[in-house]
N, C-alpha and C positions, 0 to 999 in steps of 0.2 A: 504494500500499499504506500507507506511514505518512503520506502527505500527504493521505489523505483527510480531509474536514471533519469535525470532531466533532459528534455529534448532541446540540446544546446543549439541546433540549427533554427529553432524556433523562438526562444525566448532571450538569445543573446543581443537581439537588436534592441536599441535605446534603453540599455540598462540604466544608464544615467543621463542626466540632461547635458548633452554634448552638444558642441556646435555641429553644423551639417558637414563640415570638412572631416572632422573627428569622425563622425558617424560613417561616412564614406570609407575611410581608412579602416574601420573595425568591422562593419557589416559586409562590405565588399560590393557596394553598389557602385557600378562603373559609371563614368561620365561618357558623353558621347564621344569625346576623343579617345578614351581608352577602349571603348567598344571598336572604333574604326582601326585602332592599332592591332587589336587582338583577333578581330573577325576578319578572315580574309575575304568572306563574302559580302562584308558590309558596304552597300553603296547608299550614299546619302539620300538621294531624291527617291529611291525605289523601296527602301527599307522603312517601314513605319515604327519609330520607337514605341516601346511598351509604356504603359501609364506608370509604371513604378519609376522607369529612367526619367520620364518628363517631370514627375513630382521631385526627384533628386535634383534634376538640373535647375528648376525653378528656385529651390531652396539654396542651391549653391550659387546661383546669381544674386539672389537676395543677400546673402552673406558677403560675397565679393563686393557688393556695392556698398554695404555697410563698412567694411574694412577700408574701402577707399583704393582697393587695387584694380587694376584694369586687367582685362581678359587677353589672353594672346589671341593672334589672328585666327589659329585653328578653332579656337573654343568660339570666337564670334561667327566664323562661317557655320559651324555647327549648331549654334543657336538659330541662325537664320534659316538653317534647313529644317531643324527639328520643331521649331516652334513657329508656327504661321503668324501669330500675333502675340504680343506682349500683353498677358493678362494683368489686371491691377491686383494688388494684394488682397487676399480675402480677409474677412473679418477676424478669423482665427489667427491668421499670420500677424495682423496688426496687434491683436490682443496679446498674442505670445510675446512679441517683441516689447511691448509695454512692461509685461511681467518680468522679462528678463532685467529691465532696468529698475523696476519697483516690485520685487517678489513678494512683499508683506501686503496682500491685497486680497482678503478672502473672498470678496464678491467677484473679483476678476477671475479668480481660479474656478469658482463654481460656473461662472458663464463660460470660461474656456472648455470645462469638461463637458457642459451642455452642447457647445458647439461640436466637439470632437465625436461626442456619441451620437449626435443627430446625423453626422456625416456617416457614421458606421465604419470608418476604416481602422481596423484594429491595431495597426502599427502607429497611428496617430493617437489613439486612446492610450496605448502603453507609454508613448512619449510623455503625454500629458500628465499621468498619474506618477510616472518616475520623477518628472520635475517637481510635481507638487509635493511628493513624499521627501524629495530632498529638502525642500523649505520647512514642511511641516511633517517631520518623522513621527512614527507610532501614532498617526491620527487614525482611529479605527474606523471611522466612517467612510473615510477615503480608501482605506485598505479593503474594507469589505466591498465598496463599489468596484475597486479595481479586480478584485477576485471573482466578482460575479460574471465577468466577461470571459472566464476560462472554466467555467464548470461543465462544458460539453465534454462527452467522453474522450474526444480526441485530444483535449487540451488539458486533461488531468495531470500529466506531468509538469506543465508550468505552473499550474495551480498549487501543486505541492511544493515547488520550489519556492513560490511566494510565501506559502505557510511557514516553511523553514525560516525565511528571513523576518517574517513579521512577529511570530509568536516568541521568538527568542527573547525580546525586551518588552513585551507588551503585557501591561497589567489590567487590560481592559476587558470586562466580562463579555460584551457583545462580539468581540472578535473570537474569543474562545468558544461561544456558543456556535458561532458560524463554522468554526473548525469542527466542532463535535457533530453538527449537522452533516457536513461533508464526510466525515468518517463513517456515520451510520449509512450514509447513502451508498458508499462504495463497498461496505462490509454488511451484505444482507445474508449470507449463508450462516448456518448455524455453527460451523467450523471456525468462523471469524469472530465469534462472541468475545474470546479472550483478548483479541486486538481492540475491540471496542472498550471492553472494561479497562485495558490498561490506558487508553485515551482518556476515559473519564478520571482515573486517577491522576494521570499526568496533569489535566486541566485543573483539578480540584487542589492539587498540591501547590498551584500557582496562584489562582484566584479564588480559592474555597472560602477564605475569609471575608471576601467582599460581600456587602449585604445584598447586593444584586444578583448573586450567584445562586440564590434559592431555587430558581428553575433548573439550573444544572443539578443540584442535589436531587430535586424532584424527579427529574428525567433519568437519573442515574438509579434511584430506587425503583422506578417503573421498570427500567431495563433489567434489573436483577430479578424482580418479581416475575417478570415475563420468561424467565429462563425455564427450561424443561428439565425434569430430572426423572430418573428411570430406577434409581434406588433409594433406600432409606438414608444412606450415607450422603447421598448427593443432595437430598432434601434438607438433611441436617446442615450441610455446608451452606446450602442456599439461605436458610434461616440465620445462620451465624453471620454470614456477609451482610444480609439485611440489617440485623441488629447493630453491628458495627457502624455501618453508614448512618443509620438513624441517631445512634448515640453521638456520633461526630457532629451531625448537622444541627441538633437541637440545642447544642451549647455555643452556637455562633449566631450573632444578631442578624438573622436573614430577614427578608421581607415577609417570608412565609413561615416563619418559625413556629407561630402558634398552630397552623395547619399540620406541620410536620410533628408537632407535639402530640396532636390529636391522633394522627395516624399511628404514631409509635405506641401510643396507650392502647389502641385497637388491636395492633399487631402483637403486643405482648400479651395481652388479655386472650387473645385467640389460642396462644400456644400453652400458656399456664398462669392462672390467675395469681398463683402464690409467688411464683418468681417475677411477675409483672409488677406487684406491689412493692417488691424490694428495689427493682430497677427504676421504677419511676421516683421512688422516694430518694434514690442515690442522686439521680440526676436532676431533681427538682431544684436544688439551689443554684446550678450552673444554668438551667433553663431560665429561672426567674431573674438572674443577672443579665442573661443575653437579651430578654425581653425589655428590660429596663434600659440597656445599652442601645437598643434598636430606636427607642424613642428620642434619646439624646441624638442618636446618628441621624435621625430624620430632621431634628431641627437644625444640626450643623450643615447637613448637605443640601437642604432645601435651597437657601440662596446661592450655592456653590455650583449647581447644575440647573439653570432655568431651562424651560422646554425650549427646544429648537425652534426656529421660525419656520413657516411653511415653504415647501419646495416648489419651484416653478416648473419642475418636471416629474416624471414618473420615479425618478430616483430621489431617495431622501437627501435633504439638505445637508452638505458637508459642513461640519463644525469646524472651523479653522481659527486658532486664537489670534485676535487682533493685536497690534502693537500697541503698547500702552500710551496714553495721554495723561494719565495721573490726575484726571479729574476726581471730583467727589466720590461719584459712584465706584470707579475703579479703586480708590483708596479703601473705600469700605470693602470691597470685594478682596483685596489683599489681606485687610485685617480679619475678615472672616475666614480665610485660608489659614492664616497663621494660628488663629484662635483653634480652628480644628485640628491642625497638626500637633499642637501643644497638647491638645486633649488627648488625641491618640498616643502620644508619647507618655501620658500619664498612666497607661495600662488601665483603662477603665473596666476592662473585662477581668481584671485581677488574676493575670496568669501567674502561676507559681514558678519558682526558679527551674523546676524540671520542664516547663513548657516554654522557657525563654526563646527557644528557637521558633517557635509558633509566633510569640510576640514580636520578634525581630522580622519574621517574614511578612507579618501583617503590616506593620508600620513602613517597611520597605516598599510595599506595594502602595500604600497610601502616598509616599513621597513621590513615586513614580507617576502616579496619576496626577499629582499636583503640578510636577515638571511639565507633563503634556499639556495640561488645561492651561496652565500659567506660564507658558514657555518663554515669554519675553520679559519676565519679572525676575531680575538677578537675586532678589531677596529670597525668593522661594529656593532657587538653586543653591543658594548659600546655606539656608537652613538644612536642606537635604545633606549637603556636604558635611556641615558640622555633626549632624547626628550619625551619619555613617562612619566619620573619622572616631567618634566617641564610642562606637560599637567594636573597635579593633579592626576596621577594614580600610587600611591605608588606600590600597590600590583601587578599590571600588569607589573610595572618596575622591581619589585623583580623576578617575574616568568621569565621575559627575561633573567635576570642575571642567574638565575638557569639552564635555557636551554642552555645558552652560555657556562656556566662551563661543562654542560655534553657534549657539541660538542668539547670543548677546555678544557681537564682537566688539563693542564699544563699552562694555561693562567694566567700570574701575573696580567694583568690589570683587568680581570673579578673577579678573587677571591679577590684582594684588594678592589674593588669597592663593592663587596657584603659583605665583612667584615665591610667595614666603614658603609654601609647602615644599617646592623644589629645592628652594635654597637650603631648607632644613635636611634635605636629603642629598645634599652636596652635588646636586645637578645644576652647576653653574652655567654650563653650555645652553642648558634649555631655558633657564632664566633670562640669560642674554638675548636668546632668539625670541622669547615671549615678549620682552620689553621692545625690541625693535619692531616686531610685527604689530603690536599694538600701537606704537607711535605711527606706524604707516598709516593705519586705519583711522587714527584721529586726525593726522595731517590731511588725508584725502577729505574728510569731513569738514575740516576748516576751509580747505580750497573751495569745497562746494558751497559752504556758507558764503564765502568771499564773493563767489561768483553771483549768487543770488543778490547780495547787497549792491554790487557794482552795477548790475542790471536795473536795480531800483534806483540807484543814485548814479548819475553820469560822471561826478567827480566828487572827491573828498578834500576840500580846502581846509576843513575844520574838523575836529573830533566830534564824538557823539554827543557831548555836553554843550557844543557850541562855543567852545572858548577858542580863542586864536592860539595857534600852535607857534613857538618861537622858530623863526627861520634859521637861526645859528645855534648850534649846540653849545652849551656853556663850557664844554671841556674841549672844544675844537680849535685850540690855539696852535696845534701842531708842534710846540716845542718840546712837549713832553716833561716839562718842568715848571714848577710853581715858584712862589716867593721862598723865603728861608724855611727850610726843613720840608720842602715838597717832595713828591714821589716821583721815582724814576720810572718811566714806561718801558724801558728796555728790559724785557724779560722773556720768559717762554711763552707769554700770553700774546705774541705778536701775530698770530694766525688770524687771518681775515675773517671777520664776522659778517653776517649777511646784512647787506646795505639796504635792502628793500624792507620796507616797514608796512605791515598791512593796516587798512583803514580802521579808525577807532570808532566801534559801533558798540553799543551795550551788550548785545548777544554774542557778537564776535569777541569782545574784550574778555566776558565771562568764560567762553570756551578756551580762549588762549591760556587764561590762568589755570584751568583745569588740565590743559596740555602741559603746562609747565610743572604741574604736580607730578606727572609721569616721570618727566626728566629729572626731578628731584628724588623721587623713589629709585630711580635707575641709579643715580650716582651714589646714593646711599648704599644700594646693594654692592655696587662695585667697590666702595671703600671697606665695607665691613667684611664681604666675603672674599675679596681679593687683596688689593693694596691701594696705596695712594696713586700708583702709576696708572692704575686701571681706572681709577676714579677720574684722574685728569684726562685720560682718553675719552671718556664717555662726556665730560665737560667740553672738550673740543669739539665733539660732533654736535653737541647742543648749541655751541656758539655759531656754528655754521647753519643753523636752522633759523629760517626767517620768522617762525612762529615762537621761537622761544621768548618767554617774558622775563622781566627783570628779576622776578623771584628766584629764578634759577641761578642767577649771578650771585645773588645774596647768600643762597644756601651754599653754593661752592665756596664762597668767601668764608663764610663762618665755619665750614668743614675744615677748610685750610688752617683756619685759626686754632680751631680746638684740637685737631687731629695731627697736625704737623708741628711738632716740638721744636723743630730746628728751622727758625725763620718763617713760621707760619704767618705772623702778623704782616710781614712785608708782602708775601705773596697774596694774603687776603685783600691787602690794600690795592695791590695791582689788578685784582680782579674787579674791585669795586670801580677803579679808574676806567677799566675797559668797558665796564657796563655803563659808566657815565657818558662815554662817547656815543652809545646808542639811545640810551634811555635818560638822556639830560633834561628832557621835557617832562619826565614822570616825578612828580612831587613826592610821592611816597618812596621812590628808590633814593632820592637825594637825601630825604629825612633819615632813611635807614643808614645810608652812608655816613652822614654827619653823626649820628648816634653811635656807630661804630668806632669812628675816629675819637669821640669823646670817651667812649667806654675803655679805650686802650691808652688813654691820657696823650694822645698825639695832638696837643693844643694847636701847634703851628699849622698842621695840614687841616685841622679842623676849621681855624679861622679863615685860612686861605680858601678852603672849599666853599665857606659860607659867603665870603665877599665875592668869590666867583659866580656863584649861582643865585645870589639874591635878586640881582638886576635882570635876570633873564625871566622872572616870572612877574605877571602883573600883581598888584596889591592883594587883588581878592583871592588869588591863588597862594600867595606868598605868607600869609599870615601863620600857618603851621611852622614855616622856617624861621620866622622871627620869633615865635613863642619858645621854640626849642632852644634857640641860641640865647634867648633871654633868660631862660632856667639856668643855663650853664654860667652865664655871666653873674646872676645873681647869687649862685651858690658858691662859685670858685673864682671869680674875677675881683677886681677892687671896686671900690665905691665910685671912683671917677669914671671907670669904663662902663660902669652900669648906668650911670646918670647919662653919659654920652649916647649909649645904646637907646635909653628911653626917648631921648630928644629925637633921634632918627626915627624911632617907631612913631612918636606923636606927629612927626612931619608926614608919614606915610599914611597914618590913620588919625586924622585930626578930630574924629568924632568921639574917640576913646576918652572917658573921664580920667583925670590924673589920679584919683584915688585907687583907681583899678591897678596901675602899675606900681603904686606905692605898697598896695597891700600884697601884691604877688612877690615883691622883693622880700616880705616878711612872712611867707607861707613855706611850711615844711612838710612834706609827705601827706599833703592834702589838709593839714591843720591850719586853719585861717583864723587866728584869734581876734583879728580886727573885725571880720565879719561876725563871728560868734558872740563877742561881747560888746563891742561898740556900735555894731549895727543892728543888734538884737536877734540874730539868728538862733543862738541857743535858748533864748526864751521862747520864741515862736515854735522851735521843734520840741520843747518839753510841755507845752500846753496840752496838745491831745494825748499825751502819754498816760494820763490818768484813766482814759477810756480803755486802755488795754488793748487797743486796736491797731495793729501795725499797718494795715492799708489806710486807715484814717490818717494816721501820722504822716504817712508818705504824701497823701493828697494835701495835707495841711502845709507840709514842708514846701511843696510845689507852688502852692497858692502864695505863700509868704515871699516867694522870690519877687513878686510884683512890688514889694515894699521898698526894694533897693533902687527902685527907678528914681526915688526921692534924692538920691546921692548925686545923680546927674541932671536933676531937673534944672537948675540954675545954668548949668553948662549948655544944656539942649536949647534952653531958651535963647541963648545968645547966638546960635547958629541955626541954620535951617536942618530939620532932621534928615539925615540921609541913612538909607537902608543898605547895609553892607551885604552883598550876596556871598555866602559861604561857598567855599570850593566843593563842586559835586564830587570829585575824585577823592578830596579828603574825607568827606562824609562817608563815601562808600568803604573807606579802609581806615577809619579812624582808629579802630582797634590795633591796626598794624602800625601806627605811626610810631608808636613807643618801641624801641629795640627791646629784644627778648634778652639782650646782654648788658644792658645798662643796670643804673642803679635800681634796687627794689622800690616798688611804689606801693602806696597804701591800697589795699584790696578793696573795692568798692562793693557795697551791697547790690544785688540784683535789681532792686527798684529804684536804686539812685541813678541820676542822669550821668552820662559821661562827664569826666572832670572838666574838660574843656567847655562843654556847654553849660554847665553849672557855673564856671567861672563867668563865662560871657553873660548869663543872664543875671549873675549876682551883681555885676558892675554896671552892666548897660540896661538891665530890665528886660522883660519878655519883649520880642520884637514889635507886637502890635498893641502894646499897652505903655505908650509913651505920652506923657502929658506935659503940657507947656507951663503949668502952675501948680503949686501945693494943692489948691482947692480940687483940681481934678484928680490928684492922687488921693486926696481924703474920701471922695466919693467912691472911688474904686476900693479903698480899704474898708469902708462901711459895707459895701456890696459883698466883699470877700468875707467879712466877719459874720454877715448874716447867713452866707452860704455855710461857713464852718459851724454856726450854732444849729442850723437845720441838720446837718449831718450828724452832729453829737445827738440830737433827739431821735434820729432815725437808728442811731447805732445802740441805743438803750436796749438791753435785753428785755424780753417779754417773760414774765413770771406767771405760774399758774397758781390759782387760790391753794390755800393750805390743804383744804380736804381733798382736792383732786390730786394733788401731789402725794398725799399719804395713800390715796386709793391705788394709783399707779404703782407706787413703791410695793404694795402687797401683792401685785399680780405676780405669777409664776413666770420664769423665763420661757421664750418659746423652745428651747431644747428640752425642756421637762415634760413636753407633750408625748404621750405614748399611746394616744387613741388611734382609731382607724383613719386613714388617709383616703379620701374620695377621689376618684378619677374624674376630674371635671369633664373630660369628652363623654364618659358614659353618662354623668348627670344631665348634661346638656341634651344628649340623645333621648334621655328618658323624659324630660320635660318636653322636648319637641314632639315626641310621639304620644304624649299623654292626651287621652279623649276627656274634655271636660263637658258633662251634660248641660244641656241647654234647656230652658223652661219654654222657649217659644218655637223651637223646631226639633225634629227627631235627629238624634245624634248620629253623626256620620262615622263610618268605619276609620280606623286609624290609617294615616298615609303610609305608602310603603317606605321603610327606612332608607335614607340615603346613605350612600358610602361616605365615611368621614372625610373632610377635606385634607388635602396634603398640608403638612406643616407650613410650607411656603405660602400657600394660599391664605392660612389663618394668620400668620404673623407678620407678613410683608416679605419683601424681597432680600433685606439685609438685616434681619434680627433673628436672635438665637431663640 
């Protein structure tokens, strides 16, 4: 049956989705030129080509046109002789080419299969299904539809070959049902009952724990009952086999487990009522547990497997998992899958240690189904990998990551996990190849995104935030030297970096940063697994990449500083200088460089860098640089230098109140005594503390910020109010402006605003609450205090009367209830079917009981 040799002359065509040229070389379909060369009787005008040759020729011409290659004169002559007129591409060809470019299109694949099946060409049908299953492997609906075309007696060998391919890794019950139907169809003689029995046992060992496999258990039981016996010994063997199958089935949460339990009870009582009572008593706890778990399963699986849409053809609709958009419904679906998988891992059936193999097989099947259904969600693959690895199956866990990366070639999660696993196995060459391949995929994605951006915008004269980009790089003096103590540029970093800079668009910028993370992980691996030389080689490749962001330069510089004990500081400084040549217009990179020089106590180069770059940025973007250098001068410079710097800042930002800079000079680690004591911040913060509400305290603290607009009221009255636009780039990465290697800073509470924003509001007041006179401020203060008073009243805890509180305290806890538990479904069914007598008309008979609604229909699509 299954051991018959496959018909290679039949099924070897279109085994994978190859190009037409590759198919010609494998299948042996000759082009007209080859026919003319091999056949001595071939005459172009008198010999009519077969339909198979014409189809191959049309496909070859189409492929040649796409690749941009011209045909030889002999081929052109044959085309003129063999094809009287050039036919337009059919709908099938157009759709097939579209799916080659965008393969993740479920509706397109369904339509393509419909077109191929409508034409009835078996080779085209095979090509379609092979291409579909390459994109969506282990899709049982497509596999069954594919197999249906080869269930004629002459095509059984190819069908069996497909069964061997599909069943090897399929956890889906419907495919196994289809397989058992085929086995029983081709094995009808009494002598082949043993083969059918083995097929059932093989299927149940793979998917017997699935709740939808109840029909297979029932069919197997009926198959055993139908067996004929001639002796008492054979009859006893038959009864023993039936008992074993029944006992296995009623302990599994199957959809028909209650019916199987009733059948088992009838079966045992028909044999021996005394032994029946013992068997049923022993199995009752496991059966009750299975029935309870079944109800929980139905609640979990209802939202995960919604009914398929209606099909537009006689063939059932092919369910193909769509690519994620991560909208609210999809996030809820992922959450439901994670909840279900964790529930399965918790062993709800309470398997004992002796049945651990059954538990592992059950959870393994569940994860396989999840990976098929949620193929394009990397989180599900990662959960499967973690669980499998925790079960002591590293090779299988590695294969799961490989399959996940094939399905999600741009997944950071799966690629990083795979690289770490291979690094722990000392497979360094494999890690290097994985990083290179991953970077190639992301680079192509960035190129495609850039093309879309360029097609939408004809030119990029400014970045995504609309600011003007400096035309000259701050570091482009070409001399390679600065003032006293400057850094020499003559080093091993003289390799040419990419001069072409991509356009600055928000989405493109975010993708570029993510791309840089891969390079950073790559150089980390090279440094820790190999050596500094390998790390520098990887960094040299990154510098030649036009998509490399500035974060890679900073990571490489810090790695040299921390890991190179012999001259690491100088090497790190040279890396920063090289980065400045390319990213001199990036305020974040300049800040990180300045912070690094300050942290290594290189005052001369830090001062030279500040003076060199501060004039290259407009005031609205340069404020972070001014503030960073001012903090350094306030802490470690002399008073004269600090006052000179304040004067320069006042010229650039004339709207800043003088008290702001003065107070900042006397602040340390976030402790501002002037604001707390002299301006009343400490008193305002302590007022709501008596309520014991942290959230109220935070809201009061935010509102009292408006009190400090009084400090600048007179200053603002003297000048027209000007609204300073903060730097968009600086807001986006405000958390990264402070270097991780600098002096420690006071840790902020999560609810507190960032330090710089808090300081800005403290000294300037909220941007939209500025008043020209103290009277306006008083009105605002009264309004704020009234709002505070109302919040205090709302936050007062509500208390129950004394008698009610005593009564509630006397009630027992819910855990102490040991009475009967009513099944709400049965109670509602009883009330629905109840006949209530009427005094005005004759009572009607009770309605026919309706089947209970499935859990998904009662509880909604995404509820447990």
